N, C-alpha and C positions, 0 to 999 in steps of 0.2 A: 503493501499498500505504498502510495506515496503520502506525501507532510507538507503542508504547505509553511515552513517558520518564517514570527515574524516577530516585532517587535515596535516600543515606543522610542526605544532610549539610543537608535543608530545603527543602523549592520555595525559596527566591529564592537559593539559594544558590551564585554567581556560577559554578562550574564545572555544574551543571545547565542554567544559558542559553548557557555555550558547547557542549555537547549537542545543547544546543537546535539551537544555531545549525548546528556540524556536520550536521544532520540535515534538515535543512529540504531539500536538495535533494536527497533523497533519499522523498522519502517523504510522508506527511501527518503529522509525530505527536502527538500528544498524550496532555500533562504530569496527570501522574495519580505526585502524590509526599508526603510526609509533612511538614503543618504546619510541622512542628517540627525540630530536629534530635534527628539519628535512630543517629549511628555506635558500630557495635562493636555492637548490637543483635543481632549474625549473623542469625541463621532465629526469632524471633522471630515469634508471630503472637496475634491476640489473637482467643480466644476466649468469653473470660465479660467481658459485654458487647458495648452496643455500640461499633459501630466510625463514627462521625461525617464526612462528609466535607462540603466547603464551597467552592459555586462560587468562581471570582476569575478576571476573566477571558477566560474561555477553558478555564484549568484547573483542576485540579482538587487540596486540599489534604486530605487524608486526615487525620486526628485516628489512626496509627498509625506500625505501624512502615513498613519497605521490604518485606517481604514481604508486609501487611496491600495496601499500597498494589498492588502483582500479583495477590493476588487479586479484589479490590473491582474492578479498573480490567476486567484482561479476561471478570471472570462477569459484570458489569454496568455500565461506564461506556464498557469498549470493546474487547465482546468479539470484532472483526474484525478486528482488532489481525494485524499478520503476526508483529511478535516484537518481541521487550521491549530496549530498550538504556538501562543503570542509568547512574549517573556523571552527569558526570567528578568521578570521588571525591576529597574536598579531601586529597590524600595517600597514595603505593603500599597495593597490594591484590593482594603477592609472595606465592607461596609459602603458609608458615601459616598467612597474615589472610585469605584466603579461609575460611574457617572463622570467624571473627570478622567477619566483615564485613558488614553493613546491602544494602553497594551488590550486593556478586554474591550474597547470601540471595534480591530481587527475580528476578535472570533466574534464578535456581536453582528456586525457587516455581514460576515458570512454565515453567520445562522438566518442573517435574514435573508438569506440565498437560496436558502437548503441545505448544506452544511453545516456541520457542526464541529463541535474542538475543545483545548481549553484554555484557557488565560494562568499562565504559573506567569506569581511576584513573589519576591524579600523580602520581607521582615528586618532593615537595619534598624544596630537601636547606638549609640550614641558614644565615640567612642571603643568601635571592635569595626570591625575590617570585614567582608564579606569574602568566604570559603568556598570558593566558586566550584572547585573539584568536588566538593564537598557537596555541595548543593546539584552538581548536577548526578549528582547518585542518587539523592532525596528524589530529582524529579524521575527520573528515571522509575525506580521503586513507586512514581505516585502514576504516571502514564503508564501505567502495565496494569496498575491496578483498573485505572482508569478506562483504555482503553478498551476491558475485558469485559468492563458490562454489556446489558442492551442497552442502543442511545435512544435518545430521553426524545419525540422531534420537537422539532421550537425549543430548546435548549442546551448550557454551556453549561460547563464545570468552571468555578474561578478559584483557583488556589494561591492557599500564601503558606511561604516556609518562614520558617518563626530564628532570628538572629540567635544564636548559640553561642558560648565557650565552648571551647576544642577537648577538655576531658568533657560534659555532657555529652550521655548517650545517645544516636539518634531517635531524631519525633520521632510517633505515632502518628496515624491520617484520622481525620477525626469529621464527620462530616455534619457539616453545623446551619445555620439560618447566619443572614444577615444584618450587621449591628442596625438598629433602624436610624441614633444618631446621628446628627450632619458634624463634620467640622465646626470647634470653635472658631467664632466670629471673633476675633480682636488682628488691630490695625495699628499698625507707630505711625507720628508724624515724618517726614523729610523735608532735612533744611530747603528743600525746590517748592515745599507747600503740596507736596503729594499724599500718599499712604502705604506702604507697603504691610502688604499680611504677614503677621505673625502669629499663629497662630498655634501655641504647641503640639504635633502630631498626639508625641508618645503620652500625652494625659488625655485625651481625649475621655469622655464616655465609653464608655462599652454595657453592656447584657449580658451578665452569667449562662454560659452557654452558646451567643454568639462567636462571626468568626475573630471576632477585634479580639476576644476574652479570649479564645482557646489559640491565635495567633500569640499574642501576646503572651499566653501565660506559659509559649513551649512545646505545642503540639502545632502541625501542619494542618489549616483550615483549607476546609475541599465545603465550596459550597453549589448548591443548584441553582442554577440562572436560568427560569422560561419565561420565554418572553412572547412564544405564538401557542 
């Protein structure tokens, strides 16, 4: 089975390379990713003007958004893909994040056109670096489990990896709902008279047993998001 791989951090992002490593044992990965960072663009698509695509050593760099990547990839570059994998995002996409995330939007776009897939993200704690080889192992285990399950029409999986210390054991996978709380509203005034968002992601409200609580607590949060 062909697997269309994309993200919102850009085609050279370490998280995408980790996802590629995780996917190689599950099918034939085809990378169709943004040429540069597109984090936080949500479900924006390019409808005015061309979407340019560059070939890079067997990969495709799209000068557009993650949703553009899903569209162009499934329509032209890899129409025989079995599903779309997006990530691994450099940061969590939990709860309300799914509405802002380009990583999630790429898979959501695929669902709208009849495909399905998995969006994967990696929560990051302050003062800690990502261990991408370890994340790739977790992602491979998680994907093997999810891809073996019956597909739910009009739905996809949103997966968030926790950030654990090297001495902590590998996390368990927990199916859970999205947390309903919004991100904190907090802005500071800039010297030029503007305002800059400075909400604290790490102290956001959480519902016991929902994805924020599960991931912050050191487990892999898996949520089924149904659109249709």
